[in-house]
C-alpha positions in Angstrom: 183.7 35.6 119.4 187.1 34.5 120.6 187.2 30.8 121.6 188.7 29.7 124.9 191.5 27.1 125.5 189.4 24.3 124.0 186.3 24.3 121.8 184.2 21.5 120.4 184.0 21.2 116.6 182.0 18.4 115.1 182.0 16.7 118.4 185.8 16.7 118.7 187.7 18.6 121.3 190.1 21.1 119.6 192.8 22.8 121.5 192.9 26.5 120.7 195.7 27.7 122.9 198.7 26.9 120.7 201.8 24.8 120.6 203.0 24.9 124.2 199.6 23.8 125.5 199.6 20.9 123.1 203.2 20.0 124.2 202.2 20.1 127.9 199.4 17.7 127.3 201.6 15.3 125.3 204.2 15.4 128.0 201.6 14.3 130.5 200.5 11.5 128.1 197.8 12.1 125.5 196.6 11.3 122.0 196.8 14.3 119.7 195.1 14.1 116.3 195.6 16.5 113.4 192.6 16.1 111.1 192.7 17.6 107.6 189.7 18.9 105.7 189.4 15.9 103.3 189.4 13.5 106.2 187.0 15.6 108.3 184.6 15.6 105.4 184.2 11.8 105.8 183.1 11.6 109.4 179.5 10.7 108.5 180.8 7.9 106.3 183.9 6.5 108.1 182.5 5.9 111.6 185.7 4.2 112.8 187.7 7.2 111.9 185.1 9.5 113.6 185.2 7.4 116.8 189.0 7.7 116.9 188.8 11.5 116.6 186.2 11.7 119.4 188.3 9.3 121.5 191.4 11.4 121.2 192.5 13.6 124.1 192.6 16.6 121.8 192.9 17.8 118.2 194.8 20.8 116.8 193.3 23.0 114.1 195.4 21.9 111.1 192.8 22.6 108.4 192.8 26.2 107.1 189.5 25.5 105.3 187.9 24.5 108.6 189.2 27.6 110.3 187.7 29.8 107.4 184.3 28.0 107.7 184.3 28.7 111.4 185.1 32.3 110.8 182.5 32.9 108.1 179.6 30.8 109.4 180.1 30.6 113.2 181.9 33.9 113.9 184.6 32.0 115.7 188.2 33.2 115.6 190.5 30.2 115.7 194.2 30.3 115.1 195.4 27.6 112.8 198.1 25.2 114.1 199.2 22.8 111.4 200.8 19.5 112.0 203.8 20.8 110.1 204.1 23.9 112.3 203.7 21.7 115.4 206.4 19.3 114.2 208.9 22.0 113.3 208.7 23.2 116.9 208.5 19.8 118.5 211.7 18.5 116.8 213.6 21.4 118.3 212.8 20.4 121.9 216.0 19.7 124.0 214.5 16.7 125.6 214.5 14.8 122.3 218.3 14.9 122.5 218.1 12.2 125.2 217.9 8.5 124.4 214.7 6.4 124.2 212.3 9.3 124.1 211.0 9.2 120.5 209.6 6.2 118.6 208.4 6.5 114.9 205.8 4.5 113.1 206.4 4.8 109.4 204.7 3.5 106.2 207.8 1.8 104.7 211.4 0.8 105.1 212.4 3.7 102.8 210.6 6.1 105.1 212.4 4.5 108.1 215.8 5.3 106.5 214.9 8.8 105.4 213.3 9.8 108.7 216.0 8.2 110.7 218.8 10.1 108.8 216.9 13.4 109.1 216.3 13.1 112.8 219.9 12.1 113.5 221.0 15.2 111.5 219.0 17.3 113.9 220.9 15.8 116.8 217.9 13.7 118.0 219.0 10.5 119.9 217.2 7.8 117.9 218.3 4.3 116.8 217.1 1.8 114.2 215.1 0.1 117.0 213.1 3.3 117.4 211.3 2.8 114.1 208.5 0.5 113.1 207.1 -0.2 109.6 203.3 -0.3 109.9 201.5 -3.2 108.1 198.5 -2.6 106.0 195.8 -2.3 108.6 192.2 -3.5 108.3 189.6 -0.9 107.4 187.6 -2.1 110.4 189.4 -2.8 113.7 193.1 -2.2 114.1 195.0 -4.8 116.1 198.8 -4.9 116.1 200.1 -7.0 119.0 203.7 -6.9 117.8 203.7 -3.1 117.9 202.2 -3.1 121.4 204.8 -5.6 122.5 207.7 -3.5 121.2 206.3 -0.3 122.8 205.8 -2.0 126.1 209.5 -3.0 126.1 210.9 0.3 124.9 208.3 2.6 126.6 209.1 5.7 124.6 207.7 9.0 126.0 206.5 10.1 122.5 205.2 8.0 119.6 205.2 9.8 116.3 202.8 8.2 113.7 203.7 9.1 110.1 201.1 7.1 108.2 198.1 8.3 106.2 195.2 10.2 107.6 192.1 8.1 108.4 194.4 5.3 109.5 196.9 7.0 111.9 194.1 8.3 114.1 192.6 4.8 114.5 196.1 3.4 115.2 196.7 6.1 117.8 193.4 5.4 119.5 194.1 1.7 119.5 197.5 2.3 121.2 195.9 4.7 123.7 193.7 1.9 124.8 196.1 -1.1 124.4 199.2 0.3 126.1 199.7 -0.1 129.9 201.3 3.4 130.1 200.4 6.8 128.7 202.9 8.2 126.1 202.3 11.3 124.0 200.9 9.9 120.8 201.3 12.4 117.9 199.4 11.8 114.6 201.0 14.3 112.2 201.1 11.9 109.3 203.0 13.2 106.3 204.3 16.3 108.0 207.7 14.8 108.6 208.0 14.1 104.9 207.6 17.8 104.1 210.7 18.4 106.3 212.8 15.5 104.9 212.0 16.5 101.3 210.3 13.1 100.7 207.2 15.1 99.8 206.5 18.7 98.6 208.5 21.3 100.4 206.1 23.8 102.0 207.5 27.2 103.0 206.6 28.6 106.4 204.7 31.5 104.8 202.5 29.1 102.7 201.7 27.0 105.8 200.9 30.2 107.8 198.6 31.6 105.1 196.7 28.4 104.3 198.4 27.6 101.0 200.0 24.3 102.0 197.4 22.4 100.0 198.5 24.3 96.8 202.1 23.2 97.1 200.9 19.6 97.6 198.7 19.8 94.5 201.5 21.2 92.4 203.8 18.5 93.5 201.4 15.6 92.9 198.2 16.8 91.2 196.8 13.4 90.4 196.8 12.5 94.1 196.0 15.8 95.8 193.7 17.7 93.5 190.9 15.1 93.8 191.6 14.8 97.5 191.2 18.5 98.2 188.2 18.9 95.9 186.5 16.2 98.0 187.4 18.2 101.1 185.1 21.0 99.9 182.3 18.7 101.2 183.4 19.8 104.7 181.1 22.9 104.4 178.1 20.6 104.1 179.3 18.3 106.9 179.9 21.2 109.3 176.4 22.5 108.6 174.9 19.1 109.1 176.8 18.6 112.3 176.4 22.2 113.4 174.8 21.2 116.8 178.1 19.5 117.7 180.1 22.7 117.2 180.1 25.2 120.0 
């Protein structure tokens, strides 16, 4: 069975029609989430995270493991579109060569500098004022009035959130509700760090053939091996939530 333009997986609306459909939605103003398998496996425990996923305008199928589960157990043929692949294409868009279109939310000042230099090297028009260092947010409700104030003044067309999974989605959902206008909110997390070299370099072929996780595990086994092992629980979660997949 070939899925149509969108499909519901675990109660979340996943876009299945590729990069340009995602870009069109973001241009119109939308919240895009990119849930990985380890994060998806927590939806029955982290209800705030799950609420943010369901409150997004759409998700893209980043998880190769989820795509395989859908193929084997649901007979659904879904093309993977990773956050990394999306970002590689997005950062080539000509419109980003104009001023005040892109705003980044980063985890640290170091990431601010690295990401700023990388984007400037691509010819993207971005200034130091187009970056924001995220504080450590509460595990419950996220409130960041200073970030909202800055965004209301600068009003960027796109907001690129580069902080960890499970938090970035909740922040994106908060901004979707709190802002008076509708930007394209992109929750691709660490993907930009793969491009800058701040994290493991993942070749295109590895991303295309579902081996991105392996390069991350080799680069930082203490962090990523346990994380991806925990992601195996997604099989159980998808069976348990099977009525919300169609």
